[in-house]
N, C-alpha and C positions, 0 to 999 in steps of 0.2 A: 295345566296350561295347555292351550291348543297347540297342536304340532302337525308337520307332514314331513315326508321324506321325498328327495329328488333322487330318482335312480334312472337307469336305463336298462331295460330288460328286453330280451327277444325270446318269444315263445318257441322253444326248441321242437316240439312236436309239429308246429306249423311250418318251421324251417325245413324239417325232414320230409313233409308232405310236398313242399314247394320244389325241393330238389328232386325228389321222385317224379313228380309231374314234369319237370323240365327235361330229366333224363329220358323219359318215355317220349317226349315230343323230339328230342334230339335224334333218338334211335329211328323214329319214323319218318324223318325228313330225308328227301331224295338227296340232297347235295351232302348229307353226312354218311350216306351209305358206303360201307367198305373202309370207313376210317375208325380210328380209335377216339372218337370225340365222346367225352364224358364228363360229368362233374361228380367229384367225389366229396364226401362230407366226413370230416374227423373232428368232432366236438365243436370248437369254435373256429374251424378253418375249413374253408372250401377250396378245392384245387380243380381248375378247369384244364383238361387235357385236350389238345388238337393237333392237327397237323400244321397249321400256319396260323399267324396273327388274324387274318380274316376270319377263320373258323372260331377262333376265341370271341370276336367281336359278335359273330352271329350267336354264339352260345350265350353271351351276356345278355343279347337282344331277348333271347327266349327266357333266360333265368330271371331277370329283373322284373317283368311283368307278373311271372308266377309269384315271386316274392311280395309283390304290391297286392296281388289278389288274395293272397294269405294274410294281409294286414301286417306285414313285416316292413318297417320303415328302412328303405334302402340306405338311408343316411348313415346307418350303423354298420356299413360295408366299407372296409379299407382295403383298395386294391393295391397289390405289391406290383413289381416289374415282371415282364414277361421273360421266362427263362427258356434257354435252349436245352432240349434233352434229346441226346443221341440221334443223330441223322437229321431229319427235317421235322422232328416233333417239338412241339413247344408246350409249355404249361404256364399257368398263372395263378397265384394263391390270392385268395380274398379272405381277409380276416373279418370275423363277425365281432364288432366291438360290444362287449356286454360290460355294464358297470360304468360308473362316472370316473374317468381317469384322473389322476392326481393333479394334473397341470388345469385340467378343466374344472374341477372341484375347487380349487384355489381361487380360479377366475370367478366362479359363481359365488363364492363367500365375499370376495372383494366387491363383486358387483352389488350384492345385497347390503353390505355396509355402507358402500358409497351412495346407494340409493335412498339413504335417511329413512328407511323403513324401520320400524320399532319392532325389530325381530331380531333373534340370535340364530347364527347359522354355525353348525359344527360338522366337520368331516367324520364321518363314520365308516372306514373301510371304503367300499365302493359306492357310497351313497352319501348324501348330505342331509341332515336332520335340522329342520328349520322350526324354532318354537317362538311364540309371541303370546301377548296378553289377549289381544282380540282376533277373532276370526277374520274380520276385514283386513287387518294388517297382513294376514297370511295370504289373504286372496290378492292383495295388492303386491306382494312379493312374488307371487306366482305369475301375475301378469308382466312385473318387471322382468323376470328371467325369460319368459316366453318370448318377449319383444326383443331381447338383447341376445339370446342364444338361439340362433336359427340353423346353424351347420350341425348339430348333433341332436338324435332324437331323446328326449327327456320325458319321464313319466313322473306324476306328482301323486304319491300314494300314501297310504296310512293317514288320511286327514282325520285328526280327532280334535275333540272339544275337551 
């Protein structure tokens, strides 16, 4: 039976390269001289450190185009609140969302079932396996999910006949 998986992945080497490039640009900028402005990366968590909120916004303005240049979809980033850190320093955490979250997976499965497409969808961990009898039904299913889910980056992998 033909099948495919709906997943959401981020290439970690590309993410590391984008963060390194953004850090180089931040250290070379004149308005960041003598400050503690930097982007730290720990697995699936980015931490922006700066002297004030304005610096954090400037750092995001540097980081986001770097991520886009490395073909990382910025919709996978989830910004947390800005936190005060001793004195006049601030930091902001940005989570890199990898995998299809449980709530979104249930929403996609319900969307596929309500779409009256002749396929079966099953949640498998952080991905969704969709199977059907015809390749055209699977392609119709992909088009349906692409049309309806626009706020989260999804990839359609392991397309098999």
